[in-house]
C-alpha positions as CSV (number, residue, x, y, z in Angstrom):
1,M,-15.7,-19.6,32.2
2,S,-19.0,-20.9,32.8
3,T,-20.1,-24.3,32.1
4,P,-22.4,-24.4,29.2
5,K,-25.8,-26.0,29.9
6,R,-26.7,-29.2,29.0
7,K,-29.1,-29.3,26.4
8,R,-32.5,-30.9,27.6
9,V,-33.2,-33.7,25.8
10,V,-36.8,-35.5,26.6
11,I,-36.9,-39.2,26.3
12,S,-40.1,-41.4,24.9
13,L,-41.5,-43.9,27.5
14,Q,-40.6,-46.3,25.0
15,K,-37.0,-45.7,25.2
16,K,-36.9,-45.3,28.7
17,L,-38.1,-48.8,29.0
18,E,-35.7,-50.1,26.3
19,A,-32.7,-48.6,28.3
20,L,-33.9,-50.2,31.3
21,E,-34.0,-53.2,29.8
22,R,-30.1,-52.8,28.6
23,I,-29.4,-51.9,32.1
24,R,-31.0,-55.4,33.2
25,K,-28.6,-56.7,30.7
26,G,-25.4,-55.4,32.0
27,E,-25.4,-52.3,30.4
28,S,-23.8,-49.4,32.2
29,L,-26.1,-46.7,33.0
30,K,-22.9,-44.3,32.1
31,K,-22.6,-45.9,28.6
32,L,-26.6,-45.1,28.3
33,A,-26.7,-41.8,29.5
34,S,-24.0,-40.8,27.2
35,E,-25.6,-42.8,24.0
36,L,-28.9,-40.8,25.1
37,G,-27.6,-37.3,25.8
38,V,-29.1,-37.4,29.4
39,G,-27.1,-37.6,33.0
40,E,-26.3,-41.1,35.1
41,N,-28.9,-39.4,37.9
42,T,-31.2,-38.8,35.0
43,V,-31.0,-42.7,33.8
44,G,-30.8,-44.1,37.7
45,D,-34.0,-42.0,38.4
46,W,-35.7,-44.0,35.6
47,K,-34.7,-47.3,37.2
48,R,-35.8,-46.7,40.1
49,N,-38.9,-45.9,38.9
50,R,-39.1,-49.0,36.3
51,N,-41.8,-50.4,38.6
52,K,-43.9,-47.3,37.5
53,L,-42.8,-47.3,34.5
54,E,-43.6,-51.1,33.9
55,Q,-47.5,-50.8,35.1
56,W,-48.0,-47.6,32.9
57,K,-47.1,-49.6,30.0
58,E,-49.5,-52.6,31.0
59,K,-52.0,-50.0,31.7
60,T,-51.5,-48.4,28.5
61,S,-51.6,-51.9,26.4
62,S,-54.6,-53.0,28.5
63,T,-56.7,-49.5,27.5
64,G,-55.7,-49.0,24.2
65,T,-54.0,-45.5,25.0
66,S,-51.5,-43.3,23.3
67,S,-48.5,-45.3,22.1
68,L,-44.9,-45.6,24.3
69,I,-43.2,-44.6,21.6
70,E,-43.9,-40.5,21.5
71,R,-45.4,-40.3,25.3
72,K,-42.9,-38.4,27.1
73,S,-44.5,-39.0,30.8
74,M,-46.6,-40.7,32.9
75,K,-48.7,-37.4,33.6
76,S,-52.6,-38.2,33.7
77,S,-54.0,-36.3,30.7
78,D,-57.3,-33.9,31.4
79,Y,-60.9,-35.6,31.7
80,E,-58.9,-38.8,31.6
81,K,-62.4,-40.7,32.6
82,L,-64.1,-39.1,29.7
83,G,-61.4,-39.9,27.1
84,D,-61.5,-43.4,28.0
85,A,-65.3,-43.5,27.4
86,L,-65.4,-42.2,24.5
87,F,-62.1,-43.8,23.0
88,L,-64.5,-47.2,24.2
89,W,-67.5,-45.9,22.1
90,F,-64.9,-45.3,19.3
91,T,-63.3,-48.7,19.1
92,Q,-67.3,-50.0,19.1
93,Q,-68.2,-48.1,16.5
94,R,-65.1,-48.9,14.2
95,D,-65.8,-52.7,14.8
96,K,-69.1,-51.9,12.9
97,G,-67.3,-50.4,10.7
98,A,-68.9,-47.1,11.1
99,P,-67.0,-43.9,9.8
100,I,-66.3,-41.3,12.2
101,S,-65.1,-37.8,12.1
102,G,-63.6,-35.1,14.5
103,P,-67.3,-33.1,14.5
104,I,-69.1,-36.6,15.5
105,L,-65.9,-37.7,18.3
106,Q,-66.9,-33.9,19.6
107,A,-70.4,-34.2,19.7
108,K,-70.5,-37.9,21.4
109,A,-67.8,-36.5,24.3
110,L,-70.3,-33.7,25.0
111,S,-73.0,-36.1,25.5
112,L,-70.3,-38.2,27.6
113,R,-69.6,-35.2,30.1
114,T,-72.9,-35.9,32.4
115,L,-71.2,-39.2,33.3
116,F,-68.5,-37.6,34.9
117,P,-69.4,-34.6,36.7
118,E,-66.4,-34.2,38.7
119,E,-63.7,-34.0,36.0
120,T,-65.8,-31.7,33.1
121,K,-67.7,-28.8,34.8
122,Q,-65.2,-26.6,32.0
123,F,-65.5,-29.0,29.4
124,T,-66.0,-28.1,26.1
125,A,-65.1,-30.8,23.4
126,S,-62.6,-28.1,22.3
127,Q,-60.6,-28.8,18.6
128,G,-57.4,-28.6,20.8
129,W,-59.3,-31.1,23.2
130,L,-59.4,-33.0,20.3
131,D,-56.2,-33.4,19.0
132,R,-54.5,-34.4,22.2
133,W,-56.7,-36.8,22.1
134,K,-56.5,-38.0,18.8
135,K,-52.6,-38.2,19.5
136,R,-53.2,-39.8,22.9
137,H,-54.8,-42.7,21.0
138,D,-52.8,-42.8,18.2
139,I,-56.2,-42.0,15.9
140,R,-55.4,-41.3,12.1
141,Q,-57.3,-40.6,9.1
142,L,-57.9,-43.4,6.6
143,N,-59.5,-43.1,3.2
144,I,-62.6,-45.4,3.4
145,C,-62.3,-48.7,1.1
146,G,-64.9,-50.1,-1.3
147,E,-68.0,-51.7,-0.1
148,K,-66.6,-55.1,1.9
149,L,-69.0,-54.7,4.4
150,S,-71.8,-55.1,2.8
151,A,-71.1,-57.7,0.7
152,D,-72.9,-61.1,0.8
153,S,-70.4,-63.8,0.1
154,S,-73.4,-66.2,-0.2
155,A,-75.2,-64.3,-3.0
156,V,-71.8,-64.1,-5.0
157,I,-71.3,-67.8,-5.6
158,T,-75.4,-67.9,-6.2
159,F,-74.4,-65.4,-8.9
160,K,-71.4,-67.0,-10.4
161,E,-73.4,-70.2,-11.1
162,K,-76.2,-68.4,-12.5
163,I,-74.5,-66.0,-14.6
164,Q,-72.1,-69.0,-16.2
165,Q,-74.9,-70.9,-16.6
166,K,-76.2,-68.3,-18.9
167,I,-73.1,-67.5,-20.9
168,N,-73.2,-71.3,-21.3
169,N,-76.6,-71.7,-22.5
170,D,-77.0,-68.7,-24.7
171,G,-73.1,-69.2,-26.0
172,Y,-72.2,-66.0,-25.1
173,S,-68.1,-65.0,-25.8
174,P,-65.9,-62.9,-23.3
175,D,-66.0,-60.1,-25.7
176,Q,-69.8,-59.6,-25.1
177,I,-69.7,-59.3,-21.7
178,F,-69.6,-56.0,-20.0
179,N,-69.8,-54.5,-16.5
180,C,-71.7,-51.9,-16.5
181,D,-72.4,-48.9,-13.2
182,E,-74.1,-45.9,-12.9
183,T,-73.3,-42.5,-11.8
184,G,-75.8,-39.6,-10.3
185,L,-76.1,-37.0,-8.2
186,N,-75.9,-38.8,-4.2
187,Y,-77.2,-36.6,-1.7
188,K,-77.4,-39.5,1.2
189,L,-73.5,-40.3,0.8
190,L,-71.4,-41.7,3.9
191,P,-68.4,-40.0,4.7
192,A,-65.2,-41.2,2.2
193,K,-62.8,-40.7,5.1
194,T,-62.8,-41.8,9.0
195,L,-60.5,-41.5,11.9
196,A,-58.8,-45.0,12.6
197,S,-57.0,-46.1,15.2
198,R,-53.2,-47.2,15.0
199,Q,-54.4,-51.6,14.9
200,E,-56.6,-50.6,12.0
201,T,-54.6,-51.0,8.7
202,S,-57.4,-50.0,6.4
203,A,-61.1,-49.0,6.4
204,P,-63.6,-51.2,4.7
205,G,-67.0,-49.3,4.4
206,Y,-70.4,-50.0,3.9
207,K,-72.3,-50.3,0.0
208,R,-73.1,-46.0,-0.3
209,S,-77.0,-44.8,-0.6
210,K,-78.2,-44.6,-4.4
211,E,-80.7,-42.6,-3.5
212,R,-80.5,-39.3,-5.9
């Protein structure tokens, strides 16, 4: 009777590093291998490659590349230099609050490829490449919230003082005070959604164009 083959289990780099830390604290390879569903030789390979794994973790932490939680190997991505340059541009734009979409990223990637001719001869910024790039850098979509980045904090204080003075001088009651806004067909609105990195918990926006 043939021995059934062990089902192949793929372990993330994060899990491997956690296992190595447990080994450092005294846990056995056999126990960890059994718990993770892999062979002892596999855990032994992680132990022998510990320095490479830790160096990879340090690199990904400093460059903002993908989360170790999902990453399964240390293999470099295609068009790595271009991808890193695009991520740098992306973070700079998001720091300014600029909304970024997939097509914007693809257009920027195509403009950056001239900087890396040795690795981008066949580069087309395809949707598949973009999806892999977003996953590698933990990019997801957020709704843009309000007009926080357009707010003039100093003007708010002055306005509150003026409106309170008018209320006091004219004897208005709270029932006579209303907040009014307008609606219309706006044709220069910025997108209501943007791609954002894992570090961004929200996406504050600028005041939207009222041209209509």
